[in-house]
N, C-alpha and C positions, 0 to 999 in steps of 0.2 A: 504494500500500500504506500502511495506517495505521501510525503510530508507536505505541509502547507508551503514550505519554502520551495520544494520541488514543483508543486503546482504553479506557484507564482513564477518561477523561472521559465516554465513552459509558456505561460501567458506573455512574459516579456519578449520571448522570441517571436511572437505573433504580431508585435507592433511594427508596422511598416517603416522603412527608412523615411525620415523627414516628418514623422508623425509623433505625437505624444498622446498619452491618455491620463486619466486622473486616478487618484487613490480610491475615490468613490466607485468609479467604473470597475476597477480591479476587484474591489471588495464585493461589489454586486455579483460579478461573475463567479467569485469564490464562495458566494452564499453567506456573506457576513456583513454586518454593519460596522465592524471594527476597522474603521479607516486608519486609526492610529496603529492598530495591529499590523496592517499592511505596511505602514511606514517602518515599523520595527523589523519586520521580515526583510524589507528592502535594505535596511541598514546592515543586516547580517549576511547579505549576498556575498559569498566568498569569491565570486568571479564576475566583477562588474564589467570586465572587458567582453566576456562571453554573453552575459545576461544583462541587457542594457537598462538597468534600473534608473538611469538618469532621465529616461523618457516618461517618468511619472511626475505629474504636477498636481497642484491643488485645483479644485473645481473653479475657483475664482481667478485662475491664471498665475497665481504666485508659484514660484519654482519649487518650494519645499526643500527639504534637506537632502544631503548627499554625503555618504560616509567619507568621501575623499575631498569634501569641501565645496562650497557654493561656486567658487571660481572654476573648479574642474567640471562641475555640472554644466555651467554655462559653456565652457569650451567644448564639451562633448555634444551638447545640443547644437551648437554652431557647426561643428564638424559633420553632424548628421543632417545639416541643411535646414535647421529650424531657425527662423529669424526671431530675435528677441527684441 
């Protein structure tokens, strides 16, 4: 049986290049209302280069956190073709 982190990682791989999604959307797909829980899982992502957790933002457009820092999240979003 897959852990929540493994399920989340598989969802991250489905986000197309140049697109982002929200903590809420991910939580909805995973069947939880625990948006903060999703953030905690993302923070524990051991392979941010493989599983693009930088593509998750708040519903209001704020960037949200990133284990490697806000500057790195911005860099990765720009590299992915996302205008900020």
